[in-house]
N, CA, C and O atoms as CSV, one atom per row, in Angstrom:
chain,resi,resn,atom,element,x,y,z
A,1,UNK,N,N,16.029,-19.932,-49.357
A,1,UNK,CA,C,15.799,-18.727,-49.915
A,1,UNK,C,C,14.257,-18.222,-49.674
A,1,UNK,O,O,13.241,-18.636,-50.233
A,2,UNK,N,N,14.437,-16.827,-48.305
A,2,UNK,CA,C,12.972,-15.865,-48.208
A,2,UNK,C,C,11.956,-15.499,-49.483
A,2,UNK,O,O,11.947,-14.957,-50.588
A,3,UNK,N,N,10.880,-16.380,-48.262
A,3,UNK,CA,C,9.541,-15.738,-50.190
A,3,UNK,C,C,9.333,-14.297,-49.655
A,3,UNK,O,O,9.350,-13.785,-48.536
A,4,UNK,N,N,9.087,-13.766,-51.182
A,4,UNK,CA,C,8.967,-12.429,-51.413
A,4,UNK,C,C,7.060,-12.907,-51.640
A,4,UNK,O,O,6.457,-13.924,-51.984
A,5,UNK,N,N,6.600,-11.202,-51.121
A,5,UNK,CA,C,4.978,-11.332,-51.048
A,5,UNK,C,C,4.787,-11.334,-52.243
A,5,UNK,O,O,5.500,-10.812,-53.100
A,6,UNK,N,N,3.281,-12.238,-52.467
A,6,UNK,CA,C,3.116,-12.241,-53.179
A,6,UNK,C,C,2.278,-10.619,-54.108
A,6,UNK,O,O,2.929,-10.224,-55.075
A,7,UNK,N,N,1.399,-10.088,-53.888
A,7,UNK,CA,C,0.890,-8.808,-53.432
A,7,UNK,C,C,1.363,-7.482,-52.985
A,7,UNK,O,O,1.642,-7.345,-51.794
A,8,UNK,N,N,1.504,-6.337,-53.930
A,8,UNK,CA,C,1.997,-4.956,-53.556
A,8,UNK,C,C,1.362,-4.461,-52.936
A,8,UNK,O,O,0.253,-4.288,-53.441
A,9,UNK,N,N,1.537,-3.913,-51.540
A,9,UNK,CA,C,1.216,-2.903,-49.609
A,9,UNK,C,C,0.509,-1.838,-51.753
A,9,UNK,O,O,0.961,-1.480,-52.841
A,10,UNK,N,N,-0.751,-1.892,-50.959
A,10,UNK,CA,C,-2.053,-0.628,-51.719
A,10,UNK,C,C,-1.099,1.039,-51.247
A,10,UNK,O,O,-0.449,0.861,-50.217
A,11,UNK,N,N,-1.027,1.775,-51.538
A,11,UNK,CA,C,-0.893,3.464,-50.670
A,11,UNK,C,C,-1.594,3.580,-49.733
A,11,UNK,O,O,-0.861,4.116,-48.901
A,12,UNK,N,N,-2.644,3.420,-49.247
A,12,UNK,CA,C,-3.170,3.181,-48.081
A,12,UNK,C,C,-2.872,2.982,-47.067
A,12,UNK,O,O,-3.020,3.592,-46.008
A,13,UNK,N,N,-1.976,1.215,-47.606
A,13,UNK,CA,C,-1.263,0.965,-46.243
A,13,UNK,C,C,0.174,1.345,-46.003
A,13,UNK,O,O,1.293,1.256,-45.499
A,14,UNK,N,N,-0.699,1.803,-46.717
A,14,UNK,CA,C,1.632,2.193,-46.461
A,14,UNK,C,C,1.361,3.686,-45.300
A,14,UNK,O,O,2.093,4.119,-44.410
A,15,UNK,N,N,0.041,4.154,-45.779
A,15,UNK,CA,C,0.296,5.963,-45.050
A,15,UNK,C,C,-0.652,5.439,-43.975
A,15,UNK,O,O,-0.825,6.156,-42.990
A,16,UNK,N,N,-1.507,3.854,-44.081
A,16,UNK,CA,C,-1.296,3.859,-42.511
A,16,UNK,C,C,-0.245,3.309,-41.947
A,16,UNK,O,O,-0.074,3.757,-40.814
A,17,UNK,N,N,0.251,2.807,-42.150
A,17,UNK,CA,C,1.367,2.271,-42.056
A,17,UNK,C,C,2.025,3.504,-41.168
A,17,UNK,O,O,2.347,3.390,-39.986
A,18,UNK,N,N,2.206,5.071,-42.209
A,18,UNK,CA,C,3.958,5.458,-42.266
A,18,UNK,C,C,2.454,6.968,-41.220
A,18,UNK,O,O,2.741,8.125,-40.912
A,19,UNK,N,N,1.438,6.454,-41.054
A,19,UNK,CA,C,0.307,7.943,-40.375
A,19,UNK,C,C,0.936,9.238,-38.452
A,19,UNK,O,O,0.637,10.387,-38.128
A,20,UNK,N,N,2.287,7.598,-37.424
A,20,UNK,CA,C,2.759,8.204,-37.254
A,20,UNK,C,C,4.156,8.089,-36.539
A,20,UNK,O,O,4.528,7.946,-35.374
A,21,UNK,N,N,4.538,8.170,-37.318
A,21,UNK,CA,C,5.137,8.845,-38.162
A,21,UNK,C,C,6.280,10.685,-37.595
A,21,UNK,O,O,7.373,11.168,-37.299
A,22,UNK,N,N,4.619,10.942,-37.854
A,22,UNK,CA,C,5.118,12.972,-38.883
A,22,UNK,C,C,4.947,13.645,-37.307
A,22,UNK,O,O,4.292,13.437,-36.286
A,23,UNK,N,N,6.251,14.832,-37.951
A,23,UNK,CA,C,7.587,15.054,-36.489
A,23,UNK,C,C,6.549,16.019,-36.383
A,23,UNK,O,O,5.714,16.367,-37.218
A,24,UNK,N,N,6.800,16.504,-34.865
A,24,UNK,CA,C,5.676,16.470,-33.451
A,24,UNK,C,C,7.497,18.282,-33.056
A,24,UNK,O,O,8.721,18.391,-33.123
A,25,UNK,N,N,6.359,19.055,-32.733
A,25,UNK,CA,C,6.998,19.762,-32.267
A,25,UNK,C,C,7.666,19.761,-30.934
A,25,UNK,O,O,7.184,19.129,-29.995
A,26,UNK,N,N,8.665,20.391,-30.837
A,26,UNK,CA,C,9.705,19.491,-29.613
A,26,UNK,C,C,8.840,21.040,-28.720
A,26,UNK,O,O,8.316,22.100,-29.061
A,27,UNK,N,N,9.162,20.233,-27.360
A,27,UNK,CA,C,8.569,21.343,-25.584
A,27,UNK,C,C,9.180,22.007,-26.227
A,27,UNK,O,O,9.806,21.892,-27.281
A,28,UNK,N,N,8.860,23.195,-25.123
A,28,UNK,CA,C,10.388,24.355,-24.541
A,28,UNK,C,C,9.902,24.563,-22.944
A,28,UNK,O,O,9.112,25.507,-22.949
A,29,UNK,N,N,10.017,24.206,-22.010
A,29,UNK,CA,C,10.376,25.048,-20.226
A,29,UNK,C,C,10.236,26.369,-21.314
A,29,UNK,O,O,10.403,26.678,-22.494
A,30,UNK,N,N,9.699,27.019,-19.690
A,30,UNK,CA,C,10.477,28.133,-18.670
A,30,UNK,C,C,11.608,28.462,-17.907
A,30,UNK,O,O,12.013,28.067,-16.814
A,31,UNK,N,N,11.859,28.946,-18.396
A,31,UNK,CA,C,13.523,29.072,-17.353
A,31,UNK,C,C,12.327,29.784,-15.905
A,31,UNK,O,O,11.374,30.563,-15.890
A,32,UNK,N,N,13.222,28.819,-14.663
A,32,UNK,CA,C,12.232,29.466,-13.510
A,32,UNK,C,C,13.097,31.360,-12.339
A,32,UNK,O,O,12.900,32.186,-11.448
A,33,UNK,N,N,14.098,30.821,-13.494
A,33,UNK,CA,C,15.235,32.310,-13.213
A,33,UNK,C,C,14.963,33.905,-13.722
A,33,UNK,O,O,14.852,34.956,-13.090
A,34,UNK,N,N,14.922,33.657,-14.830
A,34,UNK,CA,C,15.287,34.763,-15.934
A,34,UNK,C,C,13.644,35.054,-16.516
A,34,UNK,O,O,13.409,36.225,-16.811
A,35,UNK,N,N,11.790,33.402,-16.803
A,35,UNK,CA,C,10.850,33.679,-17.158
A,35,UNK,C,C,10.878,33.346,-19.033
A,35,UNK,O,O,9.908,33.151,-19.765
A,36,UNK,N,N,12.677,33.387,-19.475
A,36,UNK,CA,C,12.908,33.385,-21.503
A,36,UNK,C,C,12.082,31.245,-21.837
A,36,UNK,O,O,12.020,30.083,-21.434
A,37,UNK,N,N,11.884,31.754,-22.356
A,37,UNK,CA,C,11.564,30.615,-22.854
A,37,UNK,C,C,13.034,30.002,-23.168
A,37,UNK,O,O,13.910,30.801,-23.501
A,38,UNK,N,N,13.415,28.315,-23.057
A,38,UNK,CA,C,14.397,27.284,-22.954
A,38,UNK,C,C,13.464,26.512,-23.332
A,38,UNK,O,O,12.243,26.641,-23.423
A,39,UNK,N,N,14.326,25.532,-23.584
A,39,UNK,CA,C,14.816,23.644,-24.352
A,39,UNK,C,C,14.640,23.513,-22.416
A,39,UNK,O,O,14.860,24.294,-21.491
A,40,UNK,N,N,13.982,21.661,-22.549
A,40,UNK,CA,C,14.013,21.498,-21.527
A,40,UNK,C,C,15.304,20.293,-21.004
A,40,UNK,O,O,15.868,19.370,-21.592
A,41,UNK,N,N,15.390,20.804,-19.756
A,41,UNK,CA,C,17.121,20.430,-19.198
A,41,UNK,C,C,18.565,20.853,-20.513
A,41,UNK,O,O,19.221,20.512,-21.497
A,42,UNK,N,N,18.391,21.447,-19.886
A,42,UNK,CA,C,19.484,22.490,-20.801
A,42,UNK,C,C,19.263,23.862,-19.581
A,42,UNK,O,O,18.236,24.136,-18.959
A,43,UNK,N,N,21.045,24.772,-19.515
A,43,UNK,CA,C,21.644,25.275,-18.605
A,43,UNK,C,C,21.131,26.335,-19.605
A,43,UNK,O,O,21.307,25.997,-20.776
A,44,UNK,N,N,20.611,27.391,-19.448
A,44,UNK,CA,C,19.494,28.788,-19.783
A,44,UNK,C,C,20.655,30.077,-19.790
A,44,UNK,O,O,21.246,30.724,-18.926
A,45,UNK,N,N,20.614,30.046,-21.192
A,45,UNK,CA,C,22.074,31.043,-21.989
A,45,UNK,C,C,21.799,32.250,-21.796
A,45,UNK,O,O,22.751,33.028,-21.854
A,46,UNK,N,N,20.099,32.947,-21.436
A,46,UNK,CA,C,20.526,33.906,-21.351
A,46,UNK,C,C,20.641,34.298,-19.520
A,46,UNK,O,O,20.830,35.406,-19.019
A,47,UNK,N,N,20.542,33.595,-19.150
A,47,UNK,CA,C,21.342,34.307,-17.436
A,47,UNK,C,C,22.098,32.760,-16.677
A,47,UNK,O,O,22.612,32.677,-15.562
A,48,UNK,N,N,21.898,31.406,-17.965
A,48,UNK,CA,C,22.987,30.402,-17.291
A,48,UNK,C,C,22.860,29.851,-15.876
A,48,UNK,O,O,23.676,29.308,-15.130
A,49,UNK,N,N,21.487,30.188,-15.738
A,49,UNK,CA,C,20.997,28.681,-14.359
A,49,UNK,C,C,20.549,28.081,-15.013
A,49,UNK,O,O,19.936,28.360,-16.044
A,50,UNK,N,N,20.920,26.450,-14.215
A,50,UNK,CA,C,19.724,25.725,-14.726
A,50,UNK,C,C,18.943,24.573,-12.365
A,50,UNK,O,O,19.445,23.839,-11.514
A,51,UNK,N,N,18.244,24.942,-12.501
A,51,UNK,CA,C,17.705,24.309,-11.821
A,51,UNK,C,C,17.610,25.071,-9.775
A,51,UNK,O,O,17.509,24.702,-8.605
A,52,UNK,N,N,17.744,26.347,-10.685
A,52,UNK,CA,C,17.855,27.162,-9.444
A,52,UNK,C,C,19.593,27.989,-8.765
A,52,UNK,O,O,19.899,28.966,-8.080
A,53,UNK,N,N,20.623,26.377,-9.793
A,53,UNK,CA,C,21.724,27.464,-9.096
A,53,UNK,C,C,22.578,27.461,-11.326
A,53,UNK,O,O,22.553,27.156,-12.518
A,54,UNK,N,N,23.285,28.271,-9.833
A,54,UNK,CA,C,24.665,28.819,-10.940
A,54,UNK,C,C,24.768,28.148,-12.130
A,54,UNK,O,O,23.724,27.574,-12.440
A,55,UNK,N,N,25.816,28.010,-13.019
A,55,UNK,CA,C,26.342,27.142,-13.916
A,55,UNK,C,C,27.362,27.104,-14.450
A,55,UNK,O,O,28.370,26.427,-14.653
A,56,UNK,N,N,26.398,28.873,-14.825
A,56,UNK,CA,C,28.124,29.222,-15.967
A,56,UNK,C,C,27.578,30.925,-16.290
A,56,UNK,O,O,26.469,31.424,-16.486
A,57,UNK,N,N,28.785,31.398,-16.235
A,57,UNK,CA,C,28.647,33.111,-16.485
A,57,UNK,C,C,28.206,33.530,-17.892
A,57,UNK,O,O,29.059,33.604,-18.778
A,58,UNK,N,N,26.777,33.840,-18.174
A,58,UNK,CA,C,26.038,33.636,-18.674
A,58,UNK,C,C,27.147,35.507,-19.515
A,58,UNK,O,O,27.412,36.592,-18.999
A,59,UNK,N,N,27.376,35.014,-20.677
A,59,UNK,CA,C,26.933,36.765,-21.932
A,59,UNK,C,C,26.784,37.699,-21.759
A,59,UNK,O,O,26.550,38.470,-22.689
C-alpha cells in the first residue's frame, strides 16, 4: 500500500507551486510582405506569403 501524506499542504504552498502555470500572451510576428500582424510560422492570411514566397492564393 502506498503511504498517504501526514498533513495537508497549505494554500500558500499550493500557490507557490502553481505560480508558474500562468497563461502568457501569444507572440505576434509581422508579415515581411504586407506588414500585417500575424502568428509566427504561419502563412499570412491577407497576402498568402510565407518566408518571402507566394504559397496560397489570398482572398
